[in-house]
All heavy atoms as an XYZ file, in Angstrom:
758
protein
N      67.750    150.878    145.831
C      67.581    149.486    145.861
C      68.692    148.825    145.128
O      69.450    149.393    144.325
N      68.825    147.536    145.335
C      69.902    146.748    144.709
C      69.337    146.071    143.460
O      68.439    145.233    143.547
C      70.406    145.726    145.715
C      71.723    145.131    145.335
C      72.271    144.298    146.528
C      73.664    143.811    146.122
N      74.285    143.080    147.166
N      69.886    146.441    142.301
C      69.374    145.912    141.034
C      69.974    144.551    140.684
O      69.369    143.769    139.969
C      69.686    146.890    139.891
C      68.814    148.133    139.914
C      69.412    149.234    140.781
O      70.534    149.078    141.278
O      68.741    150.274    140.949
N      71.216    144.263    141.150
C      71.851    142.991    140.820
C      72.840    142.624    141.906
O      73.059    143.374    142.858
C      72.569    143.073    139.480
S      74.006    144.110    139.432
N      73.461    141.493    141.789
C      74.382    140.990    142.809
C      75.845    141.320    142.516
O      76.731    140.810    143.237
C      74.228    139.467    142.975
C      72.860    139.103    143.489
O      72.335    139.881    144.291
O      72.328    138.045    143.096
N      76.147    142.088    141.517
C      77.542    142.392    141.184
C      78.167    143.312    142.256
O      77.471    144.162    142.799
C      77.663    143.068    139.817
C      77.429    142.075    138.695
C      77.977    142.641    137.424
C      77.868    141.548    136.352
N      78.764    141.798    135.252
N      79.453    143.103    142.495
C      80.173    143.987    143.431
C      81.484    144.362    142.781
O      81.983    143.666    141.916
C      80.364    143.301    144.773
O      81.127    142.114    144.620
N      82.040    145.489    143.214
C      83.236    146.029    142.602
C      84.188    146.509    143.687
O      83.748    147.035    144.721
C      82.912    147.186    141.659
C      81.968    146.746    140.551
C      80.598    146.806    140.696
C      82.508    146.310    139.339
C      79.772    146.378    139.707
C      81.663    145.930    138.313
C      80.271    145.948    138.459
N      85.472    146.395    143.430
C      86.498    146.829    144.407
C      86.720    148.335    144.296
O      87.240    148.949    145.239
C      87.789    146.080    144.232
O      88.282    146.209    142.924
N      86.372    148.914    143.140
C      86.581    150.353    142.948
C      85.240    151.045    142.694
O      84.447    150.550    141.927
C      87.537    150.572    141.774
C      88.930    150.046    142.026
S      90.026    150.262    140.619
C      90.186    152.006    140.581
N      85.057    152.189    143.382
C      83.789    152.907    143.279
C      83.505    153.366    141.856
O      82.386    153.336    141.370
C      83.824    154.104    144.194
C      82.510    154.806    144.332
C      82.566    155.907    145.380
C      81.199    156.504    145.568
N      81.195    157.567    146.566
N      84.579    153.743    141.104
C      84.393    154.166    139.713
C      83.805    153.071    138.825
O      82.969    153.349    137.970
N      84.237    151.836    139.076
C      83.682    150.719    138.288
C      82.202    150.487    138.617
O      81.406    150.141    137.757
C      84.488    149.448    138.525
C      85.876    149.512    137.921
O      86.115    150.317    137.044
N      86.778    148.694    138.412
N      81.846    150.677    139.887
C      80.427    150.574    140.277
C      79.597    151.633    139.573
O      78.522    151.346    139.050
C      80.278    150.704    141.782
C      78.855    150.716    142.311
C      78.131    149.429    141.994
C      78.845    150.960    143.826
N      80.110    152.851    139.528
C      79.397    153.947    138.844
C      79.190    153.646    137.378
O      78.108    153.841    136.836
C      80.163    155.263    139.010
O      80.271    155.609    140.364
N      80.212    153.135    136.717
C      80.123    152.732    135.316
C      79.071    151.660    135.154
O      78.286    151.631    134.210
C      81.455    152.268    134.766
C      82.451    153.362    134.559
C      83.779    152.796    134.100
C      84.903    153.790    134.187
N      86.190    153.212    133.852
N      79.083    150.674    136.030
C      78.150    149.518    135.936
C      76.694    150.003    136.142
O      75.816    149.521    135.461
C      78.509    148.497    137.002
C      77.473    147.409    137.104
N      77.377    146.382    136.152
C      76.500    147.196    138.000
C      76.342    145.609    136.490
N      75.814    146.069    137.598
N      76.465    150.952    137.028
C      75.114    151.366    137.334
C      74.394    151.957    136.092
O      73.167    151.953    136.049
C      75.110    152.405    138.442
C      75.267    151.810    139.810
C      75.201    152.885    140.908
C      75.193    152.300    142.267
N      74.995    153.284    143.321
N      75.141    152.425    135.104
C      74.540    152.936    133.888
C      73.640    151.905    133.202
O      72.618    152.237    132.644
C      75.611    153.481    132.915
C      76.266    154.748    133.526
C      75.066    153.776    131.550
C      77.444    155.213    132.724
N      74.066    150.616    133.284
C      73.266    149.573    132.585
C      71.875    149.423    133.183
O      70.993    148.899    132.558
C      74.001    148.222    132.467
C      74.096    147.563    133.823
C      75.317    148.354    131.825
C      74.478    146.115    133.762
N      71.710    149.839    134.471
C      70.411    149.746    135.098
C      69.567    150.979    134.871
O      68.426    151.054    135.372
C      70.584    149.478    136.587
C      71.262    148.189    136.876
N      70.689    146.952    136.623
C      72.457    147.908    137.442
C      71.515    145.977    136.963
N      72.593    146.538    137.502
N      70.069    151.972    134.162
C      69.317    153.176    133.874
C      68.904    153.150    132.424
O      69.257    152.267    131.677
C      70.199    154.429    134.140
O      71.179    154.512    133.148
N      68.178    154.148    131.997
C      67.789    154.300    130.610
C      68.778    155.146    129.857
O      68.539    155.480    128.671
C      66.356    154.906    130.495
C      65.341    153.861    130.943
O      65.490    152.683    130.728
N      64.271    154.394    131.550
N      69.848    155.573    130.476
C      70.844    156.406    129.834
C      71.665    155.645    128.802
O      71.954    154.457    129.015
C      71.812    157.001    130.886
C      71.203    157.905    131.945
C      72.269    158.294    132.939
C      70.605    159.141    131.275
N      71.956    156.269    127.683
C      72.768    155.644    126.639
C      73.838    156.711    126.227
O      73.727    157.323    125.184
C      71.940    155.224    125.479
C      70.995    154.098    125.834
C      70.255    153.568    124.655
C      69.365    152.398    125.035
N      68.668    151.832    123.925
N      74.844    156.875    127.099
C      75.818    157.956    126.845
C      76.857    157.670    125.742
O      77.587    158.560    125.298
C      76.524    158.131    128.201
C      76.394    156.756    128.841
C      75.091    156.220    128.343
N      76.960    156.424    125.311
C      77.939    156.068    124.305
C      77.323    156.019    122.920
O      76.413    155.201    122.666
C      78.613    154.717    124.654
C      79.246    154.751    125.994
C      78.602    154.200    127.097
C      80.497    155.293    126.180
C      79.184    154.227    128.343
C      81.114    155.283    127.434
C      80.445    154.757    128.519
N      77.708    156.927    122.024
C      77.049    157.044    120.733
C      78.056    156.766    119.611
O      79.231    157.093    119.675
C      76.446    158.420    120.547
O      77.432    159.390    120.702
C      75.329    158.656    121.537
N      77.545    156.166    118.559
C      78.340    155.896    117.352
C      78.549    157.148    116.557
O      77.601    157.971    116.451
C      77.609    154.843    116.526
S      78.498    154.336    115.044
N      79.717    157.314    115.998
C      80.016    158.517    115.220
C      79.613    158.337    113.756
O      79.645    159.291    112.986
C      81.523    158.865    115.258
O      82.257    157.686    114.846
C      81.940    159.227    116.673
N      79.174    157.122    113.393
C      78.810    156.829    111.995
C      77.318    156.773    111.782
O      76.827    157.186    110.771
C      79.472    155.502    111.547
C      79.103    155.192    110.124
C      80.975    155.554    111.699
N      76.577    156.267    112.799
C      75.122    156.119    112.663
C      74.462    156.521    113.986
O      75.170    156.802    114.975
C      74.768    154.697    112.281
S      74.959    153.493    113.622
N      73.143    156.501    114.076
C      72.454    156.952    115.297
C      72.513    155.988    116.503
O      71.969    156.248    117.533
C      70.995    157.116    114.871
C      71.046    157.107    113.384
C      72.228    156.369    112.956
N      73.216    154.866    116.388
C      73.295    153.884    117.452
C      73.778    154.518    118.762
O      74.780    155.243    118.767
C      74.213    152.718    117.054
C      74.366    151.660    118.119
C      73.441    150.675    118.275
C      75.485    151.693    118.921
C      73.605    149.701    119.243
C      75.683    150.704    119.925
C      74.742    149.713    120.064
N      73.143    154.174    119.848
C      73.594    154.601    121.196
C      73.423    153.430    122.146
O      72.539    152.612    121.995
C      72.742    155.781    121.682
N      74.306    153.367    123.154
C      74.269    152.264    124.089
C      74.689    152.732    125.464
O      75.233    153.792    125.633
C      75.192    151.117    123.604
O      75.084    149.990    124.496
C      76.634    151.552    123.500
N      74.471    151.831    126.450
C      74.810    152.197    127.834
C      76.176    151.697    128.208
O      76.660    151.909    129.315
C      73.785    151.650    128.805
C      73.560    150.173    128.698
O      74.365    149.467    128.065
N      72.485    149.661    129.233
N      76.888    150.969    127.319
C      78.196    150.479    127.645
C      79.219    150.659    126.567
O      78.935    150.556    125.383
N      80.467    150.985    126.964
C      81.548    151.215    126.040
C      81.874    149.937    125.265
O      82.144    150.019    124.053
C      82.752    151.743    126.782
C      83.961    152.167    125.931
C      83.523    153.226    124.922
C      85.068    152.679    126.817
N      81.812    148.826    125.947
C      82.092    147.541    125.250
C      81.085    147.303    124.130
O      81.450    146.885    123.054
C      82.046    146.380    126.253
O      83.019    146.650    127.272
C      82.391    145.063    125.588
N      79.803    147.603    124.399
C      78.774    147.425    123.368
C      79.040    148.360    122.180
O      78.874    147.962    120.997
C      77.398    147.774    123.917
C      76.925    146.710    124.910
O      77.423    145.599    124.944
N      75.960    147.091    125.730
N      79.511    149.580    122.462
C      79.802    150.534    121.397
C      80.973    150.009    120.517
O      80.926    150.049    119.308
C      80.151    151.896    121.943
C      80.484    152.954    120.897
C      79.356    153.162    119.927
C      80.880    154.250    121.578
N      81.993    149.463    121.190
C      83.152    148.928    120.444
C      82.708    147.771    119.573
O      83.136    147.679    118.413
C      84.232    148.469    121.404
C      84.965    149.645    122.037
C      86.044    149.177    123.031
C      86.723    150.343    123.675
N      87.725    149.909    124.668
N      81.889    146.907    120.063
C      81.358    145.770    119.246
C      80.567    146.305    118.082
O      80.680    145.818    116.954
C      80.490    144.835    120.098
C      81.276    143.987    121.023
C      80.348    143.083    121.866
C      81.118    142.319    122.904
N      80.223    141.545    123.774
N      79.730    147.314    118.296
C      78.913    147.878    117.271
C      79.779    148.504    116.178
O      79.493    148.377    114.980
C      77.952    148.960    117.794
C      77.385    149.811    116.735
N      76.317    149.352    115.962
C      77.693    151.013    116.272
C      76.017    150.293    115.040
N      76.852    151.338    115.228
N      80.811    149.203    116.565
C      81.667    149.872    115.600
C      82.295    148.912    114.598
O      82.617    149.254    113.484
C      82.772    150.678    116.282
C      82.199    152.007    116.823
C      83.332    152.884    117.312
C      82.829    154.271    117.632
N      83.906    155.173    117.943
N      82.437    147.612    115.031
C      82.962    146.612    114.068
C      82.053    146.433    112.911
O      82.512    145.975    111.849
C      83.169    145.267    114.842
C      84.328    145.298    115.770
O      85.283    146.059    115.568
N      84.282    144.486    116.788
N      80.774    146.743    113.013
C      79.874    146.595    111.902
C      80.176    147.640    110.802
O      79.735    147.518    109.682
C      78.400    146.746    112.322
O      78.136    148.064    112.789
C      78.047    145.737    113.377
N      80.913    148.693    111.181
C      81.249    149.750    110.232
C      82.674    149.650    109.664
O      83.091    150.496    108.910
C      81.108    151.129    110.885
C      79.722    151.473    111.312
N      78.679    151.576    110.408
C      79.205    151.767    112.534
C      77.582    151.916    111.071
N      77.868    152.015    112.354
N      83.359    148.594    110.040
C      84.788    148.505    109.624
C      84.978    148.623    108.133
O      85.868    149.306    107.694
C      85.369    147.182    110.111
C      85.662    147.109    111.610
C      86.301    145.782    111.968
C      86.545    148.245    112.102
N      84.158    147.989    107.347
C      84.289    148.060    105.914
C      84.037    149.461    105.379
O      84.560    149.849    104.344
N      83.257    150.279    106.123
C      82.934    151.612    105.698
C      83.977    152.633    106.079
O      84.223    153.609    105.391
C      81.588    152.070    106.335
C      80.415    151.168    105.934
C      79.219    151.408    106.821
O      79.070    152.507    107.365
O      78.412    150.487    106.957
N      84.621    152.406    107.248
C      85.551    153.402    107.787
C      87.018    153.081    107.494
O      87.820    153.971    107.338
C      85.431    153.508    109.288
C      84.118    154.078    109.773
C      84.068    154.143    111.275
O      84.619    153.208    111.963
O      83.552    155.114    111.793
N      87.357    151.794    107.452
C      88.758    151.405    107.336
C      89.098    151.023    105.917
O      88.325    150.514    105.171
C      89.029    150.261    108.280
C      88.889    150.653    109.738
C      89.079    149.502    110.645
N      90.440    149.026    110.617
C      90.842    147.922    111.204
N      89.991    147.172    111.865
N      92.101    147.502    111.133
N      90.366    151.259    105.602
C      90.887    150.898    104.305
C      92.000    149.905    104.502
O      92.820    150.044    105.389
C      91.456    152.177    103.579
C      92.089    151.802    102.254
C      90.334    153.199    103.397
N      92.022    148.887    103.675
C      93.085    147.911    103.732
C      94.346    148.518    103.107
O      94.413    148.624    101.909
C      92.697    146.617    103.027
C      91.594    145.848    103.790
C      91.266    144.551    103.063
C      90.257    143.719    103.855
N      89.956    142.458    103.181
N      95.289    148.964    103.945
C      96.455    149.691    103.501
C      97.600    148.793    103.073
O      98.504    149.248    102.405
C      96.958    150.632    104.607
C      95.984    151.601    105.104
C      96.647    152.534    106.123
C      96.356    152.021    107.540
N      96.748    152.992    108.549
N      97.592    147.523    103.520
C      98.700    146.662    103.295
C      98.336    145.585    102.247
O      97.322    144.937    102.389
C      99.127    146.003    104.617
C      99.449    146.992    105.680
C      98.435    147.432    106.551
C     100.734    147.532    105.797
C      98.751    148.370    107.540
C     101.040    148.460    106.797
C     100.028    148.863    107.662
O     100.328    149.787    108.610
N      99.189    145.434    101.275
C      98.929    144.481    100.180
C     100.138    143.561     99.984
O     101.278    144.070     99.880
C      98.599    145.223     98.905
O      98.391    144.299     97.857
N      99.889    142.272     99.948
C     100.978    141.320     99.759
C     101.447    141.364     98.306
O     100.606    141.210     97.418
C     100.538    139.905    100.133
S     101.763    138.630     99.895
N     102.722    141.545     98.084
C     103.263    141.627     96.756
C     103.307    140.229     96.060
O     103.430    140.156     94.833
C     104.639    142.269     96.726
C     105.692    141.576     97.547
C     105.682    141.899     99.056
O     104.843    142.712     99.496
O     106.460    141.300     99.775
N     103.141    139.167     96.823
C     103.204    137.821     96.247
C     101.822    137.299     95.819
O     101.639    136.777     94.742
C     103.845    136.830     97.292
C     105.300    137.289     97.534
C     103.825    135.388     96.777
C     105.991    136.578     98.666
N     100.812    137.452     96.721
C      99.501    136.921     96.357
C      98.372    137.985     96.299
O      97.229    137.670     96.077
C      99.117    135.863     97.411
S      98.754    136.515     99.047
N      98.724    139.244     96.513
C      97.808    140.401     96.441
C      96.742    140.428     97.514
O      95.828    141.224     97.420
C      97.140    140.436     95.065
O      98.125    140.547     94.051
N      96.825    139.591     98.534
C      95.886    139.629     99.661
C      96.101    140.976    100.369
O      97.215    141.442    100.494
C      96.110    138.440    100.580
C      95.040    138.338    101.632
C      95.140    137.015    102.382
C      93.982    136.929    103.381
N      93.971    135.679    104.095
N      95.010    141.588    100.856
C      95.115    142.907    101.532
C      94.734    142.804    103.011
O      93.978    141.911    103.381
C      94.255    143.959    100.822
O      92.892    143.465    100.793
C      94.725    144.228     99.436
N      95.291    143.739    103.773
C      95.134    143.685    105.249
C      94.885    145.092    105.806
O      95.363    146.063    105.289
C      96.377    143.122    105.899
C      96.686    141.719    105.445
C      97.404    141.499    104.298
C      96.204    140.642    106.172
C      97.657    140.195    103.876
C      96.452    139.340    105.759
C      97.202    139.127    104.609
N      94.095    145.137    106.908
C      93.847    146.376    107.624
C      95.101    146.746    108.460
O      95.458    147.923    108.563
C      92.677    146.253    108.582
C      91.330    146.174    107.884
C      90.589    145.005    107.961
C      90.863    147.233    107.134
C      89.345    144.912    107.334
C      89.629    147.145    106.510
C      88.889    145.991    106.609
N      95.707    145.771    109.110
C      96.783    146.083    110.044
C      98.167    145.601    109.540
O      98.266    144.604    108.837
C      96.503    145.433    111.446
O      96.750    144.056    111.368
N      99.162    146.334    109.978
C     100.537    145.934    109.625
C     100.897    144.607    110.295
O     101.607    143.807    109.707
N     100.376    144.383    111.487
C     100.657    143.131    112.212
C     100.139    141.926    111.393
O     100.830    140.954    111.186
C     100.099    143.133    113.600
C     100.263    141.828    114.336
C     101.515    141.513    114.869
C      99.227    140.922    114.446
C     101.691    140.330    115.558
C      99.413    139.723    115.115
C     100.665    139.404    115.644
O     100.841    138.227    116.306
N      98.860    142.044    110.968
C      98.268    140.925    110.193
C      99.018    140.709    108.911
O      99.222    139.556    108.507
N      99.492    141.783    108.282
C     100.242    141.681    107.064
C     101.589    140.961    107.306
O     101.969    140.066    106.536
C     100.465    143.084    106.495
C     101.344    143.142    105.281
C     101.072    142.384    104.139
C     102.424    144.007    105.248
C     101.853    142.435    103.019
C     103.223    144.074    104.123
C     102.944    143.280    103.028
N     102.286    141.353    108.406
C     103.572    140.710    108.707
C     103.394    139.228    109.005
O     104.228    138.415    108.559
C     104.265    141.434    109.879
C     104.765    142.828    109.516
C     105.654    143.387    110.599
N     104.972    143.509    111.906
C     104.207    144.518    112.248
N     104.003    145.516    111.416
N     103.660    144.551    113.471
N     102.349    138.894    109.742
C     102.083    137.499    110.039
C     101.738    136.717    108.761
O     102.197    135.596    108.586
C     100.935    137.326    111.069
C     101.258    137.907    112.411
S     102.665    137.072    113.233
C     103.944    138.346    113.003
N     101.021    137.312    107.869
C     100.682    136.679    106.588
C     101.914    136.371    105.777
O     102.047    135.295    105.194
C      99.729    137.556    105.754
C      99.633    137.134    104.323
N      98.867    136.046    103.949
C     100.233    137.600    103.219
C      98.984    135.897    102.621
N      99.822    136.827    102.165
N     102.871    137.341    105.766
C     104.060    137.120    104.925
C     104.888    135.904    105.361
O     105.599    135.314    104.536
C     104.952    138.376    104.968
C     104.305    139.496    104.140
C     105.116    140.728    103.886
C     106.372    140.995    104.590
N     106.986    142.253    104.265
N     104.744    135.472    106.602
C     105.451    134.280    107.074
C     105.014    133.053    106.336
O     105.763    132.070    106.194
C     105.223    134.102    108.617
C     105.799    135.183    109.473
C     105.457    134.971    110.909
C     107.326    135.301    109.310
N     103.754    133.068    105.809
C     103.250    131.916    105.001
C     104.128    131.700    103.769
O     104.476    130.612    103.413
C     101.791    132.168    104.591
C     100.852    132.138    105.792
C     101.357    131.137    103.557
C      99.447    132.609    105.480
N     104.533    132.816    103.169
C     105.325    132.769    101.944
C     106.773    132.512    102.193
O     107.433    131.831    101.380
C     105.168    134.087    101.157
C     103.765    134.347    100.711
N     103.032    133.534     99.905
C     102.970    135.437    101.009
C     101.829    134.052     99.711
N     101.782    135.191    100.335
N     107.307    132.930    103.318
C     108.744    132.692    103.635
C     108.985    131.362    104.267
O     110.113    130.862    104.229
C     109.274    133.778    104.548
O     108.631    133.685    105.821
C     109.072    135.199    103.965
N     107.944    130.786    104.872
C     108.134    129.518    105.609
C     108.763    129.697    106.969
O     109.023    128.741    107.680
N     108.990    130.940    107.329
C     109.618    131.267    108.622
C     108.697    130.889    109.777
O     107.477    131.153    109.703
C     109.967    132.751    108.664
C     110.694    133.140    109.933
C     110.945    134.652    109.969
O     110.799    135.324    108.901
O     111.301    135.115    111.047
N     109.233    130.274    110.797
C     108.448    129.909    112.006
C     109.199    130.452    113.214
O     110.002    129.744    113.831
C     108.278    128.389    112.058
C     107.458    127.824    110.923
C     107.313    126.342    111.008
C     106.401    125.873    109.858
N     106.221    124.361    109.947
N     108.917    131.686    113.551
C     109.699    132.349    114.629
C     109.366    131.908    116.045
O     110.089    132.264    116.948
C     109.349    133.823    114.435
C     107.981    133.820    113.813
C     107.925    132.593    112.962
N     108.309    131.168    116.269
C     107.916    130.785    117.621
C     108.113    129.317    117.823
O     107.469    128.483    117.159
C     106.461    131.153    117.899
C     106.182    132.606    117.604
N     106.583    133.587    118.462
C     105.531    133.230    116.608
C     106.232    134.771    117.987
N     105.585    134.556    116.857
N     109.045    128.951    118.738
C     109.314    127.552    118.998
C     108.844    127.182    120.405
O     109.013    127.922    121.359
C     110.838    127.300    118.867
C     111.153    125.815    118.985
C     112.565    125.495    118.589
O     113.345    126.408    118.295
N     112.929    124.269    118.600
N     108.259    125.979    120.485
C     107.800    125.465    121.758
C     109.013    125.200    122.663
O     110.035    124.659    122.218
C     107.016    124.155    121.533
S     106.495    123.357    123.054
N     108.869    125.580    123.951
C     109.997    125.323    124.885
C     109.969    123.891    125.497
O     110.816    123.546    126.248
C     110.041    126.391    125.991
C     108.791    126.392    126.832
O     107.935    125.525    126.687
N     108.692    127.355    127.738
N     108.991    123.070    125.098
C     108.854    121.704    125.558
C     109.296    120.693    124.513
O     109.628    119.597    124.833
C     107.401    121.427    125.937
C     106.806    122.370    126.975
C     107.509    122.233    128.333
O     107.797    121.118    128.750
N     107.783    123.327    128.975
N     109.234    121.124    123.224
C     109.620    120.202    122.165
C     110.272    120.991    121.022
O     110.516    122.185    121.123
C     108.392    119.446    121.639
S     107.220    120.410    120.719
N     110.525    120.341    119.930
C     111.189    120.982    118.775
C     110.276    121.688    117.826
O     110.693    122.346    116.895
C     111.993    119.907    118.004
C     113.058    119.184    118.813
C     114.190    120.114    119.231
O     114.636    120.885    118.358
O     114.597    120.078    120.407
N     108.993    121.591    118.055
C     108.013    122.138    117.108
C     108.053    123.646    117.096
O     108.174    124.311    118.093
C     106.611    121.657    117.487
C     105.628    121.756    116.361
C     104.637    120.618    116.455
C     103.650    120.664    115.337
N     103.903    119.756    114.291
N     107.954    124.225    115.861
C     108.011    125.667    115.683
C     106.740    126.091    114.933
O     106.203    125.337    114.124
C     109.231    126.066    114.949
N     106.328    127.335    115.152
C     105.118    127.845    114.550
C     105.372    129.254    113.996
O     106.187    129.973    114.482
C     104.000    127.948    115.573
C     103.684    126.588    116.227
C     104.343    126.223    117.373
C     102.768    125.735    115.679
C     104.060    125.012    117.965
C     102.483    124.508    116.261
C     103.154    124.162    117.419
């Protein structure tokens, strides 16, 4: 039977989608007993463990703020330098 009105161009995507209509929960958390039927749900759930699993490796030498990612740290440092590397192609404004 047809459980919903969704359609997919690729058979593999249909197979992945059909899991949500079953009682199967093949995606499990490695930190706690949480299990879900979708990979996206598991990724969202794992965010609840970020403070437990991840360490803020990057520390600003000017204000001591700490960051999980190098990218976030590099973007933060622009606050202290005043550098605005992104300029609008329609006007003179830079960000």
